[in-house]
C-alpha positions in Angstrom: -80.7 -122.3 42.3 -83.5 -122.0 44.9 -84.7 -118.6 45.6 -86.3 -116.7 49.1 -88.0 -114.0 49.6 -86.4 -111.3 52.0 -89.6 -111.3 54.1 -91.0 -114.8 53.3 -89.1 -118.3 53.8 -89.9 -121.4 51.5 -90.6 -124.0 53.0 -90.0 -126.0 50.0 -87.9 -129.4 50.3 -83.9 -128.7 50.0 -83.3 -131.8 47.8 -84.1 -129.5 44.7 -82.0 -126.5 46.4 -78.9 -129.0 46.9 -78.7 -129.0 42.9 -76.8 -126.2 42.2 -74.0 -128.9 44.0 -73.7 -129.6 40.2 -74.2 -126.0 38.7 -71.4 -125.0 36.6 -69.6 -122.1 37.6 -70.5 -120.0 34.5 -74.2 -119.7 35.6 -73.3 -117.6 38.2 -74.0 -113.9 37.9 -70.5 -112.5 37.1 -71.3 -109.3 40.0 -71.6 -112.3 42.0 -67.6 -113.1 41.3 -66.4 -109.9 40.8 -67.1 -108.3 44.0 -65.3 -112.1 45.7 -62.6 -111.8 43.1 -61.9 -108.1 44.1 -62.1 -108.4 48.2 -58.2 -109.5 49.0 -58.5 -107.7 52.5 -57.4 -109.9 55.6 -60.5 -111.3 57.6 -61.9 -114.1 59.5 -63.0 -117.5 58.9 -64.7 -119.7 61.2 -65.8 -123.4 61.5 -68.9 -124.3 63.6 -71.4 -127.1 64.1 -75.0 -126.7 65.0 -77.5 -128.7 67.4 -81.2 -127.9 67.8 -83.7 -128.5 70.5 -87.4 -128.5 71.4 -88.6 -128.9 68.0 -92.0 -129.1 67.2 -93.1 -132.6 66.3 -95.4 -131.9 63.5 -96.1 -135.9 62.7 -97.0 -136.3 66.5 -95.2 -139.7 65.6 -94.4 -141.7 68.9 -90.6 -142.7 68.1 -90.3 -138.9 67.5 -88.9 -137.0 64.4 -86.0 -137.8 62.2 -84.3 -134.4 61.3 -80.9 -133.0 59.3 -80.3 -129.4 58.7 -78.9 -127.7 55.6 -76.7 -124.8 55.9 -76.7 -121.5 52.8 -75.1 -118.7 52.3 -76.7 -115.8 49.8 -75.2 -114.2 47.0 -73.5 -110.8 47.7 -74.6 -108.7 45.2 -78.1 -109.7 45.1 -78.5 -109.3 48.6 -77.3 -105.8 48.5 -79.4 -104.8 45.6 -82.2 -107.0 44.9 -82.8 -108.9 41.4 -85.6 -107.9 39.4 -87.2 -110.5 41.4 -86.7 -108.7 44.6 -85.0 -112.2 46.0 -82.3 -112.9 47.4 -80.2 -116.0 45.8 -78.9 -119.0 47.8 -76.2 -121.2 47.4 -75.7 -124.4 49.5 -72.7 -124.9 51.4 -73.8 -128.2 52.9 -76.1 -130.4 55.0 -76.1 -132.4 58.1 -76.5 -135.9 58.4 -79.9 -137.5 59.3 -80.7 -137.9 63.3 -83.5 -140.7 63.9 -86.1 -140.4 66.5 -85.2 -137.3 68.5 -86.4 -133.8 69.3 -83.3 -132.5 70.1 -80.4 -133.8 67.9 -77.0 -133.1 67.8 -75.0 -132.4 64.7 -71.3 -132.1 66.5 -69.7 -134.2 63.6 -70.8 -132.1 60.8 -68.4 -128.7 60.6 -69.0 -125.8 58.1 -67.2 -123.2 56.9 -67.5 -119.4 56.1 -65.4 -116.5 55.9 -66.3 -112.6 56.1 -65.5 -112.2 52.1 -69.5 -111.1 52.1 -69.7 -109.7 55.8 -71.3 -106.6 55.2 -74.2 -107.9 53.7 -73.7 -112.0 53.7 -76.4 -113.9 55.3 -76.4 -117.6 56.5 -79.7 -119.5 55.8 -80.2 -122.6 58.8 -83.5 -124.8 57.5 -84.3 -128.1 59.5 -86.3 -130.5 57.9 -88.3 -133.5 59.1 -88.8 -136.8 57.2 -92.0 -137.8 56.7 -92.6 -141.1 58.8 -94.7 -142.6 56.0 -92.8 -141.4 52.8 -89.4 -140.2 54.2 -90.2 -137.5 52.3 -88.7 -134.2 53.9 -90.4 -131.5 55.2 -89.0 -127.8 56.6 -90.6 -127.5 60.1 -88.3 -124.2 60.7 -85.6 -121.8 59.7 -83.3 -118.8 60.8 -81.3 -116.2 59.4 -78.0 -114.7 60.7 -76.1 -112.2 59.6 -72.4 -113.8 58.4 -70.6 -110.5 60.4 -72.8 -111.4 63.3 -71.2 -114.9 63.4 -67.5 -113.8 62.8 -68.0 -111.4 65.8 -70.0 -113.2 68.0 -69.0 -115.2 71.4 -68.7 -118.8 71.1 -72.1 -119.9 71.3 -75.5 -118.3 69.3 -78.8 -119.7 69.7 -81.8 -118.6 67.6 -85.1 -119.6 67.1 -86.3 -121.8 64.3 -89.7 -120.2 63.2 -92.2 -120.6 59.7 -94.4 -117.9 59.4 -95.1 -116.4 62.9 -94.7 -119.6 64.6 -92.0 -120.7 66.5 -90.9 -124.7 66.2 -87.8 -125.0 68.0 -84.4 -123.7 68.4 -80.9 -123.9 66.8 -77.5 -123.7 68.5 -74.5 -122.7 66.5 -71.1 -123.6 68.4 -68.1 -121.9 66.7 -65.3 -124.4 66.7 -62.5 -121.9 65.8 -61.6 -118.4 64.1 -58.6 -118.2 62.6 -57.2 -115.4 60.0 -58.2 -115.9 56.5 -55.9 -113.1 54.0 -56.8 -114.6 50.7 -60.6 -115.4 50.1 -60.6 -117.9 47.1 -64.0 -118.1 44.7 -63.7 -121.8 45.9 -64.5 -121.1 49.5 -68.0 -120.0 47.9 -68.8 -121.8 44.8 -67.6 -125.5 45.5 -70.1 -126.0 48.2 -67.5 -128.4 50.4 -67.4 -128.9 54.0 -64.0 -128.2 55.2 -62.2 -129.5 58.0 -61.2 -127.3 61.3 -57.7 -126.8 60.3 -56.2 -124.6 57.5 -55.1 -126.0 54.0 -51.7 -128.5 54.8 -48.7 -127.1 53.4 -48.4 -127.5 49.7 -46.2 -130.4 48.5 -43.2 -130.1 45.8 -44.8 -131.4 42.9 -48.8 -129.6 42.5 -51.2 -132.0 41.2 -54.1 -129.8 41.5 -52.3 -127.4 39.0 -50.8 -130.2 36.7 -54.5 -131.5 36.7 -56.0 -127.9 35.9 -53.1 -126.8 33.4 -53.4 -129.8 30.9 -56.6 -132.1 31.7 -58.9 -129.3 31.9 -60.4 -129.8 28.2 -61.1 -133.6 29.7 -62.2 -133.3 32.9 -64.9 -130.7 33.4 -68.1 -130.2 35.9 -66.3 -131.3 39.5 -68.3 -131.9 42.2 -66.3 -131.9 45.4 -66.8 -133.0 48.9 -64.2 -132.7 51.7 -64.1 -134.1 55.0 -61.7 -134.4 58.1 -61.5 -137.5 59.9 -59.4 -138.4 63.2 -57.3 -141.3 63.8 -57.7 -143.4 66.8 -54.7 -145.4 66.6 -52.5 -141.8 66.0 -53.8 -139.1 68.1 -51.2 -136.7 66.7 -52.5 -137.1 63.0 -55.7 -136.7 61.4 -57.0 -137.2 57.7 -58.1 -134.8 55.4 -60.1 -136.5 52.7 -61.3 -134.7 49.2 -63.9 -136.8 47.1 -63.7 -135.4 43.7 -66.3 -136.3 40.4 -65.4 -135.2 37.3 -67.4 -135.5 34.3 -65.7 -137.0 30.9 -65.7 -135.1 27.4 -64.7 -138.4 26.1 -68.1 -139.7 26.9 -69.1 -138.2 23.7 -66.1 -137.7 21.5 -64.4 -140.8 21.3 -67.5 -142.3 20.1 -67.8 -139.6 17.3 -64.1 -140.6 15.9 -65.2 -144.1 16.1 -68.0 -143.5 14.1 -66.3 -141.0 11.5 -63.6 -143.8 11.5 -66.3 -146.4 10.6 -68.1 -144.0 8.1 -64.1 -143.6 6.5 -63.7 -147.4 6.2 -66.9 -147.9 4.5 -66.1 -145.0 1.9 -62.7 -146.5 1.7 -64.3 -150.1 0.9 -66.7 -148.8 -1.5 -63.6 -147.0 -3.6 -61.7 -150.3 -3.7 -65.1 -152.3 -5.1 -65.5 -149.5 -7.9 -62.3 -149.8 -9.0 -63.0 -153.2 -9.3 -66.1 -152.7 -11.3 -64.8 -153.8 -14.9 -64.6 -157.2 -13.7 -67.7 -157.6 -12.0 -71.3 -158.3 -13.6 -73.5 -155.2 -13.8 -75.7 -157.3 -11.3 -72.6 -158.1 -8.7 -71.5 -154.2 -8.9 -74.7 -153.1 -8.2 -75.3 -154.9 -5.1 -71.8 -154.1 -3.7 -72.4 -150.2 -4.3 -75.8 -150.5 -2.6 -74.5 -152.6 0.5 -71.3 -150.0 0.8 -73.7 -146.8 0.3 -76.4 -147.8 2.9 -74.0 -148.4 5.9 -72.2 -145.0 4.9 -75.9 -143.4 5.1 -76.6 -145.4 8.2 -73.4 -143.9 10.4 -73.4 -140.4 8.9 -77.3 -140.5 10.6 -76.1 -141.5 13.6 -73.4 -139.5 14.0 -75.6 -136.4 13.6 -77.7 -138.2 15.9 -74.6 -138.3 18.7 -74.0 -134.8 17.7 -77.3 -133.5 19.2 -76.8 -135.7 22.2 -73.4 -134.2 22.7 -74.2 -130.8 24.1 -74.9 -132.6 27.3 -71.8 -133.3 29.3 -72.3 -137.2 30.0 -75.2 -139.6 29.2 -78.0 -139.8 31.6 -79.0 -143.1 32.9 -82.6 -142.7 31.7 -81.2 -142.2 28.6 -79.7 -145.5 28.0 -82.2 -147.2 26.3 -82.8 -144.3 23.5 -80.9 -145.6 19.9 -79.6 -141.6 19.3 -76.8 -142.2 21.7 -76.3 -146.0 21.8 -72.7 -145.0 21.2 -71.9 -143.4 24.4 -71.3 -144.9 27.5 -74.1 -144.3 30.3 -73.6 -141.7 33.0 -69.3 -142.2 33.0 -68.2 -140.4 35.9 -64.1 -140.4 37.1 -64.1 -141.0 40.8 -61.0 -139.3 42.6 -60.4 -139.6 46.5 -57.7 -137.8 47.8 -55.9 -138.5 51.4 -54.1 -136.0 53.2 -52.1 -137.4 56.5 -52.0 -134.1 58.5 -49.8 -133.7 61.5 -52.1 -131.8 64.1 -49.6 -129.9 65.9 -47.5 -128.4 62.7 -50.8 -128.6 60.2 -47.9 -129.9 58.0 -48.7 -132.8 55.2 -47.2 -135.6 56.3 -48.5 -137.5 52.9 -50.8 -137.1 49.8 -52.5 -140.1 48.2 -54.8 -140.0 45.2 -56.8 -143.1 44.2 -58.9 -143.0 40.9 -62.0 -144.7 40.1 -64.3 -145.0 37.4 -68.2 -145.3 37.0 -69.8 -146.4 34.3 -73.1 -148.2 33.5 -73.8 -151.3 31.9 -71.7 -151.6 28.0 -74.5 -153.3 26.5 -77.4 -153.0 24.2 -80.1 -151.3 26.1 -81.7 -149.7 22.9 -82.0 -153.1 21.1 -83.1 -155.0 24.5 -82.6 -158.2 25.6 -85.2 -160.4 24.5 -82.6 -163.0 23.1 -80.2 -162.2 25.7 -76.9 -160.2 25.1 -73.9 -160.9 22.2 -72.4 -164.2 23.8 -76.2 -166.0 23.2 -77.0 -164.4 20.0 -73.4 -165.4 18.0 -73.3 -168.5 20.2 -76.6 -170.2 19.3 -76.5 -169.7 15.6 -74.2 -169.5 12.1 -74.1 -165.6 12.9 -71.1 -166.5 15.4 -68.9 -168.2 13.0 -70.0 -165.1 10.4 -68.7 -162.5 12.5 -65.1 -164.6 13.6 -64.9 -164.9 10.1 -65.3 -161.1 9.5 -63.2 -160.2 12.3 -60.1 -162.3 11.1 -60.7 -161.0 7.6 -60.6 -157.6 8.9 -57.3 -158.5 10.7 -55.3 -159.3 7.9 -56.9 -157.0 5.6 -55.5 -154.2 8.4 -52.2 -156.0 8.1 -52.5 -155.9 4.3 -53.2 -152.2 4.1 -50.1 -151.7 6.4 -47.7 -152.8 3.8 -49.3 -151.2 1.1 -48.4 -148.2 3.1 -45.0 -148.9 3.5 -44.3 -150.1 0.2 -45.5 -146.8 -0.7 -43.1 -144.9 1.8 -40.0 -147.7 0.6 -40.8 -147.4 -3.0 -37.4 -146.8 -4.1 -35.3 -148.5 -1.2 -37.3 -151.9 -1.0 -35.3 -153.2 -4.1 -31.8 -152.0 -3.1 -31.9 -152.7 0.8 -31.7 -156.2 1.1 -32.2 -156.2 4.6 -35.3 -154.2 4.6 -37.1 -156.3 1.6 -36.6 -159.1 3.4 -38.3 -158.1 6.4 -41.0 -156.4 4.4 -41.5 -159.9 1.9 -41.3 -162.2 4.9 -44.4 -160.5 6.7 -46.5 -160.5 3.1 -45.5 -164.0 2.3 -46.8 -165.2 6.1 -49.6 -163.4 5.1 -50.3 -164.8 2.1 -49.9 -168.4 3.5 -52.9 -167.6 5.7 -56.1 -169.5 4.9 -58.2 -166.2 5.1 -56.1 -164.8 2.3 -56.2 -167.4 0.0 -60.0 -168.4 0.3 -60.6 -164.3 -0.4 -58.7 -164.5 -3.8 -60.7 -167.8 -5.1 -63.7 -166.5 -4.3 -62.8 -163.2 -6.4 -61.3 -165.2 -9.2 -64.9 -167.3 -9.0 -66.8 -164.2 -9.2 -64.4 -162.3 -11.9 -65.6 -161.9 -15.4 -63.1 -164.7 -17.4 -61.3 -162.2 -19.1 -59.7 -161.1 -15.2 -59.5 -164.2 -13.8 -55.8 -165.2 -15.0 -54.6 -161.8 -13.4 -55.8 -163.3 -10.2 -55.0 -167.1 -10.9 -51.5 -166.0 -11.2 -50.9 -164.1 -7.7 -53.2 -166.6 -6.1 -50.2 -169.1 -6.1 -47.5 -170.0 -4.1 -45.8 -166.3 -3.8 -42.8 -167.0 -2.1 -42.0 -169.1 -5.6 -42.8 -165.9 -7.6 -40.6 -163.7 -5.2 -38.0 -166.1 -5.0 -38.1 -166.7 -9.4 -37.6 -162.5 -9.5 -34.0 -161.9 -10.9 -32.7 -158.3 -10.7 -32.5 -158.1 -14.8 -36.4 -159.0 -14.7 -38.6 -155.8 -15.7 -41.3 -156.5 -13.1 -39.4 -155.4 -10.0 -39.9 -157.2 -6.5 -41.3 -153.7 -4.9 -43.8 -154.2 -8.2 -44.9 -158.0 -7.7 -45.6 -157.3 -3.6 -47.4 -153.9 -4.0 -49.7 -156.0 -7.0 -50.1 -158.9 -4.3 -51.0 -156.9 -1.8 -53.6 -154.6 -4.3 -55.1 -157.9 -5.3 -55.5 -159.5 -1.8 -57.1 -156.0 -0.4 -59.6 -156.0 -3.2 -60.4 -159.7 -2.5 -60.4 -159.6 1.4 -63.1 -156.5 0.8 -65.3 -158.4 -1.4 -65.5 -161.1 0.6 -66.3 -159.2 3.6 -69.3 -157.7 1.6 -70.5 -161.1 0.9 -70.7 -161.7 4.1 -72.7 -159.5 4.8 -75.3 -159.9 1.8 -76.3 -163.4 3.6 -79.6 -162.7 5.8 -78.3 -159.1 5.4 -80.4 -156.7 7.7 -80.4 -159.7 11.0 -76.5 -160.1 10.8 -75.7 -156.2 10.2 -78.1 -155.8 13.4 -76.0 -158.0 15.4 -72.6 -155.8 14.0 -74.3 -152.7 14.8 -75.5 -154.3 18.3 -71.6 -154.6 18.6 -69.9 -151.4 17.4 -72.0 -149.5 19.8 -71.2 -151.7 22.9 -67.8 -151.6 21.6 -67.6 -148.1 21.5 -68.9 -147.6 24.7 -65.8 -149.8 26.0 -63.4 -147.7 24.0 -64.6 -144.6 25.7 -64.4 -146.0 28.8 -61.0 -147.5 28.5 -59.9 -144.4 26.8 -61.2 -142.0 29.7 -59.6 -144.4 32.3 -56.2 -144.2 30.9 -56.4 -140.1 30.4 -57.7 -140.0 34.3 -54.8 -142.2 35.6 -52.1 -140.2 33.4 -53.9 -136.9 35.2 -53.5 -138.5 38.9 -51.0 -141.3 38.8 -48.2 -139.7 36.3 -45.7 -139.7 39.2 -46.6 -143.2 40.5 -43.8 -145.4 40.0 -46.4 -148.7 39.2 -47.8 -146.5 36.0 -44.7 -145.9 35.1 -43.2 -149.4 34.6 -46.8 -150.1 32.9 -46.2 -147.4 30.6 -43.0 -149.1 29.8 -44.2 -152.5 29.9 -46.6 -150.5 27.1 -49.5 -152.9 28.8 -52.1 -151.1 31.1 -54.0 -153.5 33.1 -58.2 -152.7 33.2 -60.3 -154.1 36.0 -63.7 -154.3 35.5 -66.3 -154.8 38.3 -69.9 -155.8 37.7 -72.5 -155.9 40.3 -75.0 -157.3 37.8 -77.5 -160.1 38.2 -77.6 -163.5 36.1 -81.6 -163.9 35.8 -83.5 -161.2 33.6 -82.7 -158.5 31.1 -79.2 -158.0 33.3 -78.2 -161.3 32.3 -78.0 -160.0 28.9 -76.4 -156.9 29.8 -73.8 -159.0 31.3 -73.2 -161.2 28.4 -72.7 -158.0 26.4 -70.4 -157.0 28.7 -68.7 -159.8 28.8 -68.1 -160.5 24.9 -66.9 -156.6 24.6 -64.3 -157.0 27.2 -62.8 -160.0 25.4 -61.9 -157.4 22.5 -60.1 -154.8 25.3 -57.0 -156.2 23.6 -57.8 -154.9 19.9 -57.8 -151.3 21.4 -54.3 -149.6 21.3 -53.1 -146.1 22.4 -50.3 -144.0 20.8 -49.3 -140.9 22.2 -48.0 -138.2 20.5 -46.2 -134.6 21.5 -48.6 -131.9 20.8 -46.7 -129.2 19.6 -49.1 -126.1 19.7 -51.3 -128.2 22.3 -51.9 -126.6 25.5 -54.1 -129.7 26.7 -54.4 -133.4 27.0 -56.8 -134.5 23.8 -57.9 -137.2 21.6 -56.9 -136.4 18.4 -57.6 -139.3 16.0 -59.1 -142.9 16.1 -57.6 -145.2 13.5 -57.7 -148.7 12.5 -61.3 -151.0 12.0 -64.4 -151.9 13.8 -62.7 -154.6 15.4 -59.0 -153.3 15.8 -58.5 -149.5 16.9 -56.0 -147.3 17.8 -56.3 -144.3 19.5 -54.0 -141.3 19.3 -53.6 -138.9 22.3 -51.9 -135.5 21.7 -49.8 -134.7 25.1 -48.5 -131.2 25.9 -45.1 -131.0 26.4 -45.6 -130.1 30.7 -46.9 -133.8 30.1 -44.6 -135.5 27.7 -42.0 -134.6 29.7 -43.0 -136.8 32.3 -43.4 -139.8 30.4 -40.7 -142.5 29.8 -38.7 -143.1 26.9 -40.1 -146.2 25.8 -43.8 -144.5 24.8 -42.0 -141.3 23.1 -41.4 -143.4 20.0 -44.6 -143.7 18.7 -45.0 -147.4 19.8 -48.5 -149.0 20.9 -49.6 -148.9 24.5 -51.8 -152.2 25.1 -54.4 -152.8 27.5 -55.0 -156.1 29.5 -58.5 -156.6 30.6 -59.6 -158.1 34.0 -63.4 -158.6 34.4 -65.1 -159.8 37.2 -68.8 -159.9 38.3 -70.8 -160.6 41.1 -74.4 -159.4 41.8 -76.0 -158.1 44.7 -79.7 -157.2 44.2 -83.2 -159.2 44.6 -82.8 -160.4 40.9 -79.1 -162.4 42.3 -81.0 -163.7 45.2 -83.6 -165.2 42.5 -80.7 -166.2 40.3 -79.2 -168.1 43.6 -82.6 -169.9 44.2 -83.2 -171.2 40.9 -79.5 -172.0 40.4 -79.2 -169.9 37.5 -75.6 -168.3 38.4 -73.5 -170.5 36.1 -72.8 -167.0 33.8 -71.2 -165.6 36.7 -68.9 -168.5 38.0 -67.5 -168.8 34.2 -66.8 -165.2 34.3 -65.1 -165.0 37.6 -63.4 -168.2 36.9 -61.8 -166.6 33.8 -61.0 -163.6 35.8 -58.6 -165.7 38.1 -56.9 -167.1 35.8 -56.2 -163.7 33.6 -55.5 -162.0 36.9 -52.4 -164.6 37.7 -51.3 -164.4 34.7 -50.9 -161.1 34.7 -49.4 -161.0 38.1 -47.2 -163.9 36.6 -45.8 -161.7 33.8 -45.7 -158.1 34.9 -45.8 -158.3 38.7 -43.7 -160.8 40.2 -40.7 -159.6 38.4 -40.6 -155.6 39.7 -42.1 -156.7 43.0 -40.0 -154.0 44.5 -41.9 -151.2 42.9 -45.1 -152.2 44.6 -45.8 -151.1 48.1 -47.3 -154.0 50.0 -47.0 -154.1 53.7 -46.1 -157.8 54.1 -43.6 -159.1 51.9 -46.4 -162.6 50.5 -49.6 -160.7 51.4 -50.2 -160.4 47.4 -50.0 -164.3 47.1 -52.1 -164.6 50.5 -54.9 -162.3 48.8 -54.9 -164.2 45.7 -55.3 -167.5 47.7 -57.9 -165.9 50.0 -59.6 -164.6 46.7 -59.8 -168.1 45.3 -61.1 -169.3 48.2 -63.8 -166.7 47.9 -64.6 -167.5 44.4 -66.0 -170.9 46.0 -68.0 -169.2 48.6 -69.8 -167.3 45.4 -71.4 -170.5 44.4 -73.5 -170.7 47.1 -74.6 -167.0 47.6 -73.8 -163.4 47.8 -70.1 -163.2 49.2 -69.5 -159.1 49.5 -66.0 -160.3 50.9 -64.7 -161.0 47.3 -65.8 -158.3 45.7 -64.0 -156.4 48.2 -60.7 -158.3 48.1 -60.8 -158.1 44.4 -61.1 -154.4 44.3 -58.4 -154.3 46.7 -56.1 -156.6 44.3 -56.6 -154.5 42.0 -55.1 -151.1 43.2 -52.6 -153.1 44.7 -51.2 -153.9 41.1 -52.2 -150.4 40.0 -55.0 -151.6 37.6 -57.4 -148.9 36.3 -60.3 -149.3 37.8 -64.1 -149.3 36.6 -67.1 -150.3 38.6 -70.6 -151.0 36.9 -73.9 -151.4 37.3 -77.2 -150.9 35.2 -76.4 -147.3 35.1 -73.6 -146.8 37.6 -76.1 -145.0 40.1 -77.2 -147.0 42.8 -75.5 -150.5 43.3 -72.1 -148.8 41.8 -72.5 -145.8 44.3 -73.0 -148.4 47.4 -70.1 -150.2 46.5 -67.7 -147.0 45.3 -68.4 -145.5 49.0 -67.6 -149.1 50.4 -64.3 -149.0 48.6 -63.4 -145.5 49.8 -63.9 -146.6 53.6 -61.7 -149.7 52.7 -58.8 -147.3 51.0 -58.8 -145.3 54.3 -58.8 -148.5 56.6 -56.2 -150.7 54.2 -54.1 -147.8 53.6 -54.4 -145.1 55.8 -54.6 -146.6 59.5 -58.3 -145.5 59.8 -60.3 -147.7 62.3 -62.9 -150.0 61.5 -64.8 -149.5 64.2 -65.6 -145.7 62.6 -66.6 -147.1 59.0 -70.4 -146.8 59.7 -70.9 -143.4 60.5 -67.7 -142.0 57.6 -69.4 -144.6 55.2 -73.4 -143.0 56.1 -71.8 -139.5 55.6 -70.2 -140.4 52.1 -73.6 -141.8 51.3 -75.6 -138.9 52.5 -73.2 -136.0 51.4 -70.9 -137.4 49.1 -70.7 -136.7 45.4 -72.1 -139.9 44.6 -75.5 -138.9 46.4 -75.1 -135.9 44.1 -74.7 -138.2 41.2 -78.3 -139.4 41.8 -79.7 -135.8 41.5 -77.9 -135.4 37.9 -79.3 -138.5 36.5 -82.8 -138.5 37.8 -83.4 -134.7 39.2 -83.7 -136.2 42.7 -81.9 -136.9 45.8 -82.9 -140.6 46.2 -81.2 -143.8 45.2 -83.7 -145.9 43.3 -83.9 -149.0 45.5 -87.2 -149.7 47.4 -87.5 -151.8 50.8 -87.5 -155.0 49.2 -84.3 -154.4 47.3 -82.9 -152.9 50.6 -83.7 -155.9 52.5 -82.1 -158.2 49.7 -78.8 -155.9 49.7 -75.4 -157.5 51.4 -75.5 -155.3 54.7 -72.5 -153.2 53.5 -74.5 -152.3 50.3 -77.6 -150.9 52.3 -78.2 -147.0 51.7 -79.1 -145.0 54.9 -82.8 -144.4 55.7 -84.2 -141.5 54.1 -82.0 -141.7 51.0 -83.6 -144.1 48.8 -87.3 -144.0 47.8 -89.8 -146.6 48.4 -91.2 -148.3 45.2 -88.6 -146.4 42.6 -87.8 -148.2 39.9 -83.8 -149.6 40.4 -81.6 -148.6 37.8 
């Protein structure tokens, strides 16, 4: 947090000061909160706006100044008594938009709020900044201070001089918009640094989403950054929109990858135990190779888990860390974005409706640490025998998981399998089906050849037709049905594990590097998908569409990629494309947490290719769930992935006809989207809020038409319409670019505006100024500071020129010569 002396005004740029927006509340001095929380007396609060005049043009630029203003409030305790350095502490409560080429700028559309919680000693600091015409860096050209008490009890207009040292540099006019009674000032009024609209909070809804979120999800959703806006509606003058934009960090960014690595480590240890149980049947050389192979992998996973633990002290993975192997398992810059829109009646100040829209921002789920010299996983596994080995390994693990599930079943039904004919029929039927699979037969035959001669007879007997063996068993037989099935499963398990080990021994280092790349990318996908589910569970628990998805036990997840198909980003896109194909291998189970008061991820089971995540749900959330998911059945995910590059690299890709990868992804996306609609949406159309009965079918037809346009050049309408359809059918929405900071921010902020227009009758003519405000003052602008320590979107002028119009950042918000991430 910035500091300003009582007798000297700091001239440092506000970019560093606004960083306090992201500081956790716990960093504030306790005395700061104790004084606020104990002040419960009735008082005043007021809203005001600003304008400046006669600003000194220090640059003597022919076009005039481009300026903005920041407003800060002093810390009460240190205002009264001073700290050990004799300085005041300041908290930025907001900043205006930029007015270009004007020495008399007006900022009437940006409002600030203060109250008299600190009226005795509180001070408001107003600082005016001008952008340097050469590099657009902000320079402080004047400041002034005014006591909060003076503002609350003055007339409607206050004029102050803007000074630097002893020199006057201009004037600022403070216009008081409203003064209203504030009975119970809250801590959030001071420390959340939001711009509050000029009406009181609307009447509370019957179901309080904020209490629900804070009670059950505070361990997952952390470090909130919130901005609030107030927009009038042209078409409904009696109503206005109160918009709250929130950005959350997610504890699952590191929690789930850690659980996944532990699963891989336990899996390898289990495999090693099984191989050690077979040591008598192997030659000494074979036994040694198998043991060393497993032990090496276990050691590797333990090292990577330790490295991830060091990274997890941070609450999210910054974009500049994406190339570091230490935290390769965690998703890049994963944040949840929630847009809350309250439609408020202007006369009664009653909220007519409250809608919440959940979005996820995440960097490309790719092997950034391993580079992209040979492309991504699609190319690496598609141009060699590695692809066949990878597919074979995945298939063997699929059968192995089912075999182990049957082994677990036999251990639970040991006494009833021989007596319960119906149970025996079902279980034996599953086992016979697995025994007929080529993977199982090949593994048993391979194990038989490897074993010593005296052990081959036992395997040879069991590798025969299991169905005939089962039929030949009689009640009087000494060997029971359960013993035969259990023995077969044990030998099949050993055979499959040995077969998997043999796959790894051939060109071992190269193949294990490929597997490690897949596992890390899959871990990023796993964390993103589960995080998206938890966020939607928090904010959509009362949504009838989400309830129906839980009943169907299928959650649609729509991934939007803005990566190009030229250069390294083509490899990133391949990695994303490959791991998203495996989203169907991710399953969820919800368990009632008897003693838990928070939603939490408690366990990850399965294999590296097939994962089940167990989420503990407290009773308050459990009661809201449909009965279909309370019996422990799996919840599956349906992946929808489209990609459309928008940067200068994609311009090159179009020039050299290098867009085939993007075309294939979008073509598959259209097929998958239509299939999901036909299977899950069409039978339940009455649950969806389509303003026109055939709007979904019309949008799908238009989307297919726009897809053809994407083959010829950049078509932002395709992205916008795909996003809208995803929202309409209730998808978990994820937007991604290389590091989810720049292009992702442009896409999310435009999606906010599109939501306001499509769902809340916001006039399209008002989009440009509102879009600029989202990009200058919103949480996505703060995200740039969290990642690189600077309030700059990493676009240079050439890159901005190549972006589609709706994705161009406002002047002054991007860095010339900065490297795009």
